[in-house]
ZAVO-134722 format. One line per field, with one value per atom (N, C-alpha, C, CB): residue in one letter; y, z, x; atom name. Coordinates in nm, 2 decimals. Each point is the difference from the previous one (the first is absolute). Glycine has a CB too. Example, Ala and Ser with C-alpha at 12.3 -4.5 7.8 and 13.67 -1.06 7.14 Angstrom:
2
aa a|a|a|a|s|s|s|s
north -0.57|0.12|0.12|-0.12|0.23|0.11|0.11|-0.06
up 0.78|0.00|0.00|0.12|-0.19|0.00|0.08|-0.22
east 1.32|-0.09|0.09|-0.19|0.15|0.09|-0.08|0.12
at N|CA|C|CB|N|CA|C|CB
***
This chain:
151
aa m|m|m|m|k|k|k|k|n|n|n|n|l|l|l|l|v|v|v|v|a|a|a|a|i|i|i|i|m|m|m|m|t|t|t|t|i|i|i|i|s|s|s|s|l|l|l|l|a|a|a|a|f|f|f|f|a|a|a|a|g|g|g|g|v|v|v|v|v|v|v|v|n|n|n|n|a|a|a|a|a|a|a|a|n|n|n|n|l|l|l|l|s|s|s|s|p|p|p|p|l|l|l|l|k|k|k|k|v|v|v|v|t|t|t|t|a|a|a|a|r|r|r|r|h|h|h|h|i|i|i|i|g|g|g|g|l|l|l|l|r|r|r|r|d|d|d|d|s|s|s|s|i|i|i|i|t|t|t|t|r|r|r|r|k|k|k|k|r|r|r|r|i|i|i|i|f|f|f|f|m|m|m|m|a|a|a|a|e|e|e|e|f|f|f|f|p|p|p|p|v|v|v|v|r|r|r|r|n|n|n|n|v|v|v|v|s|s|s|s|s|s|s|s|v|v|v|v|d|d|d|d|v|v|v|v|r|r|r|r|e|e|e|e|i|i|i|i|t|t|t|t|f|f|f|f|k|k|k|k|p|p|p|p|r|r|r|r|q|q|q|q|k|k|k|k|t|t|t|t|g|g|g|g|r|r|r|r|h|h|h|h|q|q|q|q|h|h|h|h|p|p|p|p|i|i|i|i|p|p|p|p|v|v|v|v|m|m|m|m|g|g|g|g|y|y|y|y|v|v|v|v|v|v|v|v|s|s|s|s|g|g|g|g|t|t|t|t|v|v|v|v|l|l|l|l|f|f|f|f|e|e|e|e|a|a|a|a|e|e|e|e|g|g|g|g|q|q|q|q|s|s|s|s|a|a|a|a|r|r|r|r|v|v|v|v|l|l|l|l|h|h|h|h|a|a|a|a|g|g|g|g|d|d|d|d|a|a|a|a|f|f|f|f|y|y|y|y|e|e|e|e|p|p|p|p|a|a|a|a|n|n|n|n|t|t|t|t|t|t|t|t|i|i|i|i|e|e|e|e|h|h|h|h|f|f|f|f|d|d|d|d|n|n|n|n|q|q|q|q|s|s|s|s|d|d|d|d|t|t|t|t|e|e|e|e|p|p|p|p|l|l|l|l|k|k|k|k|f|f|f|f|v|v|v|v|a|a|a|a|y|y|y|y|y|y|y|y|l|l|l|l|f|f|f|f|n|n|n|n|g|g|g|g|e|e|e|e|k|k|k|k|e|e|e|e|l|l|l|l|i|i|i|i|k|k|k|k|m|m|m|m|l|l|l|l|p|p|p|p|e|e|e|e|k|k|k|k|p|p|p|p|v|v|v|v|r|r|r|r|q|q|q|q
north -0.12|0.12|0.13|-0.13|0.13|0.11|0.03|-0.06|-0.06|0.02|0.06|-0.20|0.16|0.06|0.16|-0.22|0.25|0.14|0.08|-0.07|0.01|0.07|0.02|-0.09|-0.01|0.00|0.11|-0.23|0.24|0.09|0.14|-0.17|0.19|0.13|0.05|-0.05|-0.03|0.03|0.03|-0.14|0.07|0.02|0.13|-0.24|0.27|0.13|0.12|-0.11|0.09|0.11|0.02|-0.05|-0.06|0.01|0.07|-0.23|0.19|0.07|0.14|-0.21|0.25|0.14|0.07|-0.06|0.00|0.08|0.01|-0.09|-0.01|0.01|0.11|-0.25|0.24|0.10|0.14|-0.17|0.19|0.14|0.04|-0.04|-0.04|0.04|-0.01|-0.07|0.03|0.00|-0.10|0.24|-0.35|-0.10|-0.12|0.08|-0.15|-0.13|-0.11|0.07|-0.14|-0.11|-0.10|0.03|-0.06|-0.10|0.04|-0.07|0.20|0.04|0.02|0.12|-0.08|0.02|-0.14|0.22|-0.32|-0.12|-0.08|0.01|0.02|-0.05|0.06|-0.03|0.15|0.08|-0.04|0.20|-0.21|-0.03|-0.15|0.18|-0.28|-0.13|-0.04|-0.06|0.15|-0.02|-0.06|-0.03|0.04|-0.05|0.11|-0.16|0.13|0.09|0.08|-0.15|0.28|0.09|-0.04|0.17|-0.24|-0.04|-0.14|0.25|-0.32|-0.14|0.00|-0.09|0.04|0.00|-0.13|0.13|-0.11|-0.12|0.02|-0.02|-0.05|-0.01|-0.11|0.08|-0.04|-0.10|-0.07|0.13|-0.26|-0.09|-0.07|-0.04|0.04|-0.08|0.03|-0.18|0.19|0.02|-0.10|0.25|-0.32|-0.10|0.02|-0.17|0.18|0.01|-0.13|0.27|-0.32|-0.13|0.01|-0.13|0.04|0.00|0.00|-0.12|0.17|-0.01|-0.14|0.21|-0.23|-0.13|-0.01|-0.06|-0.03|-0.01|-0.07|0.00|0.03|-0.07|-0.05|0.14|-0.27|-0.04|-0.03|-0.09|0.06|-0.02|0.02|-0.17|0.21|0.02|-0.10|0.25|-0.33|-0.09|0.06|-0.19|0.22|0.06|-0.09|0.22|-0.25|-0.10|0.06|-0.20|0.16|0.03|-0.12|0.15|-0.13|-0.10|0.00|0.00|-0.10|0.00|-0.11|0.09|-0.03|-0.09|-0.01|0.07|-0.19|-0.01|0.05|-0.19|0.21|0.07|-0.07|0.07|0.01|-0.04|-0.08|0.00|-0.01|-0.08|0.08|-0.12|0.05|0.06|-0.06|0.01|0.06|-0.03|-0.09|0.22|-0.19|-0.07|0.09|-0.23|0.20|0.07|-0.04|-0.01|0.11|-0.02|0.10|-0.11|0.08|0.11|-0.01|-0.01|0.11|0.01|0.03|0.09|-0.16|0.02|0.13|-0.24|0.31|0.11|0.11|-0.14|0.27|0.09|-0.02|0.16|-0.14|-0.01|0.13|-0.25|0.31|0.12|-0.04|0.18|-0.12|-0.04|0.11|-0.25|0.22|0.07|-0.07|0.19|-0.15|-0.08|0.06|-0.03|-0.07|0.03|0.01|-0.11|0.01|-0.01|-0.08|0.01|0.02|-0.08|0.07|-0.21|0.14|0.06|-0.11|0.14|-0.09|-0.10|0.05|-0.06|-0.03|0.03|-0.04|-0.04|0.15|-0.01|0.04|0.05|-0.14|0.03|-0.07|0.01|0.08|-0.04|0.01|0.08|-0.16|-0.01|0.14|-0.23|0.27|0.12|0.12|-0.08|0.05|0.11|-0.03|0.03|0.05|-0.02|-0.05|0.17|-0.26|-0.06|0.13|-0.25|0.24|0.10|-0.06|0.19|-0.13|-0.05|0.08|-0.07|0.00|0.08|-0.03|-0.03|0.14|-0.01|0.03|0.09|-0.11|0.02|0.14|-0.15|0.14|0.13|0.02|0.10|-0.18|0.01|-0.08|0.03|0.01|-0.07|-0.06|0.16|-0.25|-0.06|-0.04|-0.09|0.07|-0.03|-0.11|0.22|-0.34|-0.10|0.00|-0.14|0.19|0.00|-0.15|0.24|-0.25|-0.14|-0.05|0.05|-0.18|-0.08|0.06|-0.07|0.13|0.05|-0.10|0.25|-0.29|-0.08|0.08|-0.14|0.09|0.05|-0.09|0.10|-0.05|-0.06|-0.03|0.10|0.00|-0.01|0.07|0.00|-0.07|0.06|-0.08|0.07|-0.03|-0.07|0.06|-0.10|0.05|0.04|0.03|-0.13|0.24|0.04|-0.03|0.17|-0.20|0.00|-0.14|0.19|-0.21|-0.13|-0.04|0.05|0.05|-0.03|0.04|0.04|0.05|0.06|-0.05|0.19|-0.22|-0.03|0.12|-0.17|0.15|0.10|-0.01|0.01|0.10|0.00|0.11|-0.09|0.04|0.10|-0.03|0.04|0.05|-0.01|0.02|0.09|-0.19|0.01|0.00|-0.13|0.22|0.01|-0.06|0.21|-0.32|-0.06|0.04|-0.20|0.27|0.06|-0.10|0.23|-0.31|-0.10|0.06|-0.17|0.10|0.02|-0.14|0.25|-0.33|-0.15|-0.09|0.09|-0.05|-0.09|-0.10|0.17|-0.28|-0.10|-0.02|-0.11|0.13|-0.03|0.12|-0.18|0.17|0.11|0.01|-0.03|-0.07|0.01|-0.12|0.12|-0.10|-0.09|-0.01|0.05|-0.17|0.01|-0.04|-0.05|0.11|-0.02|-0.06|0.21|-0.29|-0.06|0.12|-0.20|0.17|0.09|0.02|-0.06|0.18|0.01|-0.07|0.24|-0.29|-0.07|0.10|-0.18|0.14|0.08|0.01|-0.06|0.18|0.02|-0.01|0.14|-0.21|-0.02|0.09|-0.23
up 0.00|0.00|0.00|0.13|-0.05|0.00|-0.14|0.23|-0.30|-0.14|-0.09|0.02|-0.01|-0.08|0.02|0.02|0.11|0.04|-0.05|0.21|-0.21|-0.04|-0.16|0.20|-0.27|-0.14|-0.04|-0.01|0.08|-0.03|0.03|0.06|0.05|0.03|-0.10|0.22|-0.27|-0.11|-0.12|0.10|-0.14|-0.12|0.01|-0.02|0.13|0.01|-0.01|0.13|-0.07|0.01|-0.15|0.25|-0.32|-0.14|-0.08|0.01|0.00|-0.07|0.03|-0.01|0.14|0.03|-0.06|0.22|-0.23|-0.08|-0.15|0.17|-0.22|-0.14|-0.03|-0.01|0.09|-0.02|0.03|0.07|0.03|0.03|-0.11|0.24|-0.30|-0.12|-0.13|0.12|-0.12|-0.12|-0.11|0.07|-0.02|-0.09|-0.03|0.08|-0.18|-0.03|0.10|-0.26|0.33|0.09|-0.08|0.15|-0.28|-0.08|-0.04|-0.08|0.04|-0.04|0.13|-0.21|0.31|0.13|0.04|0.08|-0.08|0.04|-0.09|0.10|-0.23|-0.11|0.03|-0.17|0.18|0.02|0.13|-0.13|0.23|0.14|0.02|0.09|-0.17|0.01|-0.12|0.13|-0.21|-0.11|-0.13|0.19|-0.21|-0.12|-0.11|0.14|-0.25|-0.11|0.02|-0.16|0.11|0.02|-0.08|0.05|-0.17|-0.10|-0.04|-0.09|0.07|-0.05|-0.13|0.22|-0.33|-0.13|-0.03|-0.07|0.04|-0.04|-0.14|0.24|-0.33|-0.14|-0.04|-0.03|-0.04|-0.03|-0.12|0.08|-0.07|-0.11|-0.07|0.12|-0.07|-0.06|0.07|-0.07|0.00|0.06|-0.09|0.08|-0.01|-0.06|0.06|-0.04|-0.04|0.06|-0.04|-0.02|0.12|-0.02|0.07|-0.02|-0.02|0.06|0.15|-0.21|0.27|0.15|0.05|0.00|0.10|0.04|0.14|-0.23|0.30|0.14|-0.01|0.10|-0.02|0.01|0.14|-0.20|0.23|0.14|0.03|0.00|-0.11|0.02|-0.12|0.16|-0.14|-0.11|0.02|-0.03|-0.07|-0.01|-0.09|0.04|0.03|-0.08|-0.02|0.09|-0.22|-0.03|-0.10|0.03|0.00|-0.08|-0.10|0.18|-0.31|-0.10|-0.09|0.01|-0.03|-0.08|-0.12|0.20|-0.32|-0.13|-0.05|-0.07|0.02|-0.07|-0.12|0.11|-0.19|-0.12|-0.10|0.04|-0.11|-0.11|0.05|-0.16|0.31|0.04|-0.01|0.17|-0.21|-0.03|0.11|-0.27|0.29|0.09|-0.07|0.12|-0.25|-0.06|0.00|0.06|-0.14|0.01|0.14|-0.28|0.34|0.14|0.04|0.05|0.05|0.06|0.14|-0.17|0.25|0.14|0.04|0.02|0.08|0.04|0.08|-0.01|0.04|0.08|-0.07|0.21|-0.18|-0.06|0.05|-0.02|-0.06|0.03|-0.04|-0.02|0.10|-0.03|0.04|0.05|-0.12|0.03|-0.07|0.03|0.00|-0.06|-0.03|0.11|-0.21|-0.05|0.10|-0.26|0.31|0.09|-0.08|0.19|-0.28|-0.09|-0.12|0.20|-0.31|-0.12|-0.10|0.14|-0.24|-0.10|-0.03|-0.10|0.10|-0.02|-0.12|0.25|-0.33|-0.10|0.06|-0.19|0.20|0.07|-0.11|0.25|-0.25|-0.08|0.07|-0.22|0.24|0.06|-0.11|0.23|-0.22|-0.11|-0.03|0.07|-0.20|-0.04|0.00|0.09|-0.04|0.01|-0.09|0.22|-0.27|-0.07|0.08|-0.13|0.08|0.06|0.03|-0.14|0.26|0.02|0.09|-0.02|0.02|0.07|0.14|-0.24|0.34|0.13|0.05|0.06|0.00|0.05|0.16|-0.24|0.30|0.14|0.04|0.00|0.10|0.05|-0.06|0.02|-0.13|-0.07|0.08|-0.22|0.22|0.08|-0.10|0.21|-0.17|-0.08|0.08|-0.15|0.08|0.06|-0.09|0.10|-0.03|-0.07|0.07|-0.06|-0.02|0.05|0.02|-0.12|0.21|0.04|-0.13|0.26|-0.28|-0.11|-0.13|0.15|-0.18|-0.12|-0.04|0.04|-0.17|-0.05|-0.02|-0.12|0.17|-0.02|-0.09|0.23|-0.36|-0.11|0.02|-0.14|0.19|0.02|0.13|-0.25|0.33|0.11|-0.02|0.16|-0.24|-0.04|0.02|-0.15|0.21|0.01|-0.14|0.22|-0.25|-0.13|-0.01|-0.01|0.11|0.01|-0.03|0.16|-0.25|-0.03|0.12|-0.26|0.33|0.11|0.14|-0.18|0.21|0.13|0.05|-0.06|0.19|0.06|0.00|0.14|-0.12|0.02|0.15|-0.25|0.31|0.15|0.00|0.12|-0.06|0.01|0.13|-0.24|0.29|0.12|-0.04|0.15|-0.11|-0.03|0.13|-0.21|0.20|0.11|-0.05|0.10|-0.03|-0.03|0.10|-0.11|0.05|0.09|0.03|-0.10|0.20|0.03|0.08|-0.01|-0.01|0.08|0.02|-0.09|0.15|0.02|-0.09|0.10|-0.22|-0.10|0.03|-0.16|0.11|0.04|-0.12|0.16|-0.28|-0.12|-0.04|-0.08|0.05|-0.04|-0.15|0.20|-0.27|-0.14|-0.07|0.04|-0.16|-0.09|-0.13|0.12|-0.16|-0.11|-0.12|0.13|-0.24|-0.12|-0.11|0.06|-0.15|-0.13|-0.08|0.00|-0.07|-0.08|-0.13|0.09|-0.15|-0.12|-0.11|0.07|-0.16|-0.12|-0.09|0.01|-0.06|-0.09|-0.13|0.13|-0.18|-0.13|-0.11|0.10|-0.21|-0.11|-0.11|0.04
east 0.09|-0.09|0.09|-0.18|0.29|0.09|0.06|0.04|-0.01|0.06|-0.11|0.16|-0.28|-0.11|-0.02|-0.11|0.11|-0.01|0.12|-0.12|0.24|0.12|-0.01|0.14|-0.18|-0.02|-0.10|0.06|-0.17|-0.10|0.04|-0.16|0.24|0.06|0.08|-0.01|0.11|0.09|-0.07|0.17|-0.27|-0.08|-0.07|-0.03|-0.04|-0.06|0.09|-0.17|0.29|0.10|0.05|0.08|-0.05|0.05|-0.12|0.14|-0.26|-0.11|-0.01|-0.11|0.13|0.00|0.12|-0.11|0.22|0.11|-0.03|0.18|-0.23|-0.04|-0.10|0.03|-0.14|-0.11|0.06|-0.17|0.26|0.06|0.08|0.00|0.07|0.08|-0.07|0.18|-0.31|-0.08|0.07|-0.09|0.13|0.07|-0.09|0.23|-0.20|-0.06|0.07|-0.05|-0.03|0.06|0.07|-0.18|0.13|0.08|0.14|-0.22|0.23|0.14|0.08|-0.09|0.04|0.09|0.05|-0.14|0.04|0.04|0.10|-0.22|0.20|0.10|0.14|-0.20|0.20|0.12|0.08|-0.12|0.04|0.06|0.06|-0.17|0.10|0.04|0.09|-0.21|0.26|0.10|-0.06|0.18|-0.31|-0.06|0.01|-0.15|0.14|-0.01|-0.14|0.14|-0.14|-0.10|-0.12|0.16|-0.13|-0.12|0.04|-0.05|-0.06|0.00|-0.06|0.00|0.05|-0.05|-0.09|0.20|-0.32|-0.09|-0.03|-0.11|0.18|-0.01|-0.10|0.23|-0.35|-0.10|0.07|-0.21|0.22|0.05|-0.12|0.23|-0.34|-0.11|-0.14|0.17|-0.27|-0.14|-0.08|0.02|-0.11|-0.09|-0.14|0.19|-0.29|-0.13|-0.07|-0.01|-0.06|-0.07|-0.13|0.21|-0.30|-0.13|-0.01|-0.07|-0.02|-0.01|0.01|-0.15|0.24|0.03|0.05|0.05|-0.10|0.05|0.12|-0.21|0.31|0.13|0.02|0.10|-0.10|0.02|0.14|-0.21|0.29|0.14|0.09|-0.07|0.19|0.09|0.11|-0.05|0.08|0.11|0.12|-0.18|0.28|0.11|0.11|-0.06|0.09|0.11|0.11|-0.18|0.30|0.11|0.02|0.11|-0.12|0.00|0.13|-0.25|0.32|0.11|-0.01|0.14|-0.12|0.01|0.13|-0.22|0.25|0.13|0.01|0.03|0.08|0.01|-0.10|0.26|-0.32|-0.11|-0.11|0.18|-0.20|-0.11|-0.14|0.17|-0.27|-0.13|-0.10|0.05|-0.15|-0.11|-0.09|0.02|-0.06|-0.10|-0.13|0.11|-0.21|-0.13|-0.06|-0.04|-0.02|-0.05|-0.09|0.18|-0.27|-0.09|0.03|-0.19|0.14|0.00|-0.15|0.24|-0.30|-0.13|-0.01|-0.03|0.15|0.00|0.09|-0.03|0.02|0.09|0.14|-0.19|0.29|0.13|0.07|-0.01|0.09|0.08|0.15|-0.20|0.29|0.13|0.10|-0.07|0.20|0.11|0.12|-0.08|0.16|0.12|0.11|-0.08|0.15|0.12|0.11|-0.09|0.12|0.11|-0.03|0.15|-0.09|-0.02|-0.11|0.06|-0.10|-0.08|-0.12|0.20|-0.32|-0.11|-0.08|-0.01|-0.05|-0.09|-0.14|0.18|-0.26|-0.13|-0.11|0.11|-0.21|-0.11|-0.13|0.16|-0.26|-0.12|-0.09|0.04|-0.15|-0.11|-0.05|-0.07|0.06|-0.06|0.10|-0.21|0.33|0.11|0.11|-0.05|0.13|0.11|0.11|-0.07|0.15|0.12|0.10|-0.03|0.10|0.09|0.11|-0.18|0.30|0.11|0.03|0.09|-0.10|0.02|0.15|-0.27|0.32|0.14|-0.01|0.11|0.01|0.01|-0.06|0.21|-0.29|-0.06|-0.14|0.24|-0.28|-0.13|-0.10|0.11|-0.24|-0.11|-0.09|0.01|-0.09|-0.10|-0.13|0.19|-0.31|-0.12|-0.06|-0.02|-0.02|-0.07|-0.15|0.23|-0.32|-0.14|-0.05|-0.06|-0.03|-0.04|-0.08|-0.03|0.05|-0.07|0.04|-0.19|0.30|0.05|0.11|-0.07|0.06|0.10|0.14|-0.19|0.29|0.13|0.08|0.00|0.01|0.06|0.15|-0.18|0.24|0.15|0.04|0.04|0.05|0.07|0.13|-0.21|0.31|0.11|0.13|-0.14|0.23|0.14|0.06|0.02|0.02|0.05|0.15|-0.17|0.25|0.14|0.05|0.00|0.10|0.07|0.09|0.00|0.04|0.10|-0.03|0.16|-0.25|-0.03|-0.14|0.15|-0.16|-0.13|-0.09|0.11|-0.24|-0.09|-0.05|-0.06|0.06|-0.06|-0.10|0.22|-0.34|-0.10|-0.08|-0.02|-0.06|-0.08|-0.13|0.17|-0.26|-0.15|-0.08|0.03|-0.13|-0.10|-0.13|0.11|-0.14|-0.13|-0.11|0.13|-0.24|-0.10|-0.11|0.06|-0.06|-0.09|-0.13|0.19|-0.30|-0.12|-0.07|-0.03|0.11|-0.05|0.03|-0.16|0.20|0.03|0.12|-0.09|0.10|0.10|0.11|-0.18|0.12|0.09|0.07|-0.15|0.28|0.09|0.01|0.13|-0.13|0.02|-0.07|0.22|-0.25|-0.08|0.07|-0.22|0.30|0.06|-0.09|0.21|-0.18|-0.10|0.09|-0.14|0.07|0.06|0.06|-0.15|0.26|0.07|-0.10|0.25|-0.23|-0.10|0.08|-0.12|0.03|0.06|0.07|-0.17|0.28|0.09|-0.06|0.21|-0.24|-0.06|0.11|-0.18|0.14|0.10|-0.02|0.00
at N|CA|C|CB|N|CA|C|CB|N|CA|C|CB|N|CA|C|CB|N|CA|C|CB|N|CA|C|CB|N|CA|C|CB|N|CA|C|CB|N|CA|C|CB|N|CA|C|CB|N|CA|C|CB|N|CA|C|CB|N|CA|C|CB|N|CA|C|CB|N|CA|C|CB|N|CA|C|CB|N|CA|C|CB|N|CA|C|CB|N|CA|C|CB|N|CA|C|CB|N|CA|C|CB|N|CA|C|CB|N|CA|C|CB|N|CA|C|CB|N|CA|C|CB|N|CA|C|CB|N|CA|C|CB|N|CA|C|CB|N|CA|C|CB|N|CA|C|CB|N|CA|C|CB|N|CA|C|CB|N|CA|C|CB|N|CA|C|CB|N|CA|C|CB|N|CA|C|CB|N|CA|C|CB|N|CA|C|CB|N|CA|C|CB|N|CA|C|CB|N|CA|C|CB|N|CA|C|CB|N|CA|C|CB|N|CA|C|CB|N|CA|C|CB|N|CA|C|CB|N|CA|C|CB|N|CA|C|CB|N|CA|C|CB|N|CA|C|CB|N|CA|C|CB|N|CA|C|CB|N|CA|C|CB|N|CA|C|CB|N|CA|C|CB|N|CA|C|CB|N|CA|C|CB|N|CA|C|CB|N|CA|C|CB|N|CA|C|CB|N|CA|C|CB|N|CA|C|CB|N|CA|C|CB|N|CA|C|CB|N|CA|C|CB|N|CA|C|CB|N|CA|C|CB|N|CA|C|CB|N|CA|C|CB|N|CA|C|CB|N|CA|C|CB|N|CA|C|CB|N|CA|C|CB|N|CA|C|CB|N|CA|C|CB|N|CA|C|CB|N|CA|C|CB|N|CA|C|CB|N|CA|C|CB|N|CA|C|CB|N|CA|C|CB|N|CA|C|CB|N|CA|C|CB|N|CA|C|CB|N|CA|C|CB|N|CA|C|CB|N|CA|C|CB|N|CA|C|CB|N|CA|C|CB|N|CA|C|CB|N|CA|C|CB|N|CA|C|CB|N|CA|C|CB|N|CA|C|CB|N|CA|C|CB|N|CA|C|CB|N|CA|C|CB|N|CA|C|CB|N|CA|C|CB|N|CA|C|CB|N|CA|C|CB|N|CA|C|CB|N|CA|C|CB|N|CA|C|CB|N|CA|C|CB|N|CA|C|CB|N|CA|C|CB|N|CA|C|CB|N|CA|C|CB|N|CA|C|CB|N|CA|C|CB|N|CA|C|CB|N|CA|C|CB|N|CA|C|CB|N|CA|C|CB|N|CA|C|CB|N|CA|C|CB|N|CA|C|CB|N|CA|C|CB|N|CA|C|CB|N|CA|C|CB|N|CA|C|CB|N|CA|C|CB|N|CA|C|CB|N|CA|C|CB|N|CA|C|CB|N|CA|C|CB|N|CA|C|CB|N|CA|C|CB|N|CA|C|CB|N|CA|C|CB|N|CA|C|CB|N|CA|C|CB|N|CA|C|CB|N|CA|C|CB|N|CA|C|CB|N|CA|C|CB|N|CA|C|CB|N|CA|C|CB|N|CA|C|CB|N|CA|C|CB|N|CA|C|CB|N|CA|C|CB|N|CA|C|CB|N|CA|C|CB|N|CA|C|CB|N|CA|C|CB|N|CA|C|CB|N|CA|C|CB|N|CA|C|CB|N|CA|C|CB
***
């Protein structure tokens, strides 16, 4: 109890100093504890999806060998992720294929066929982090048959 009273007293005193000096508590705190005055938050990706409850998020780091391919597949849940290292050919149904590099993000809508998620390098592995947005579902991925090759 004495520790709680001491913490509250120090907090109130600090707040009084901040108010008296007409300063922002965030900047004063950051400056006094040796943090940078500003933190940069750069948006790398924004995806909008239908209203959905999310009861859990399963975050996985996934590594592909050189030239490894996922194959055609779907997820019964939305999947978001970003490329940590390497280069991937990404193509979701109804979208143009594009090459993603380290730092790029992606979104795989629920129940959308992913035509390609393929490591493009002959020599380097691909590493990415995927966020699976669950709401009671158990299945993570459903593999689909490959499309017949047109002659």
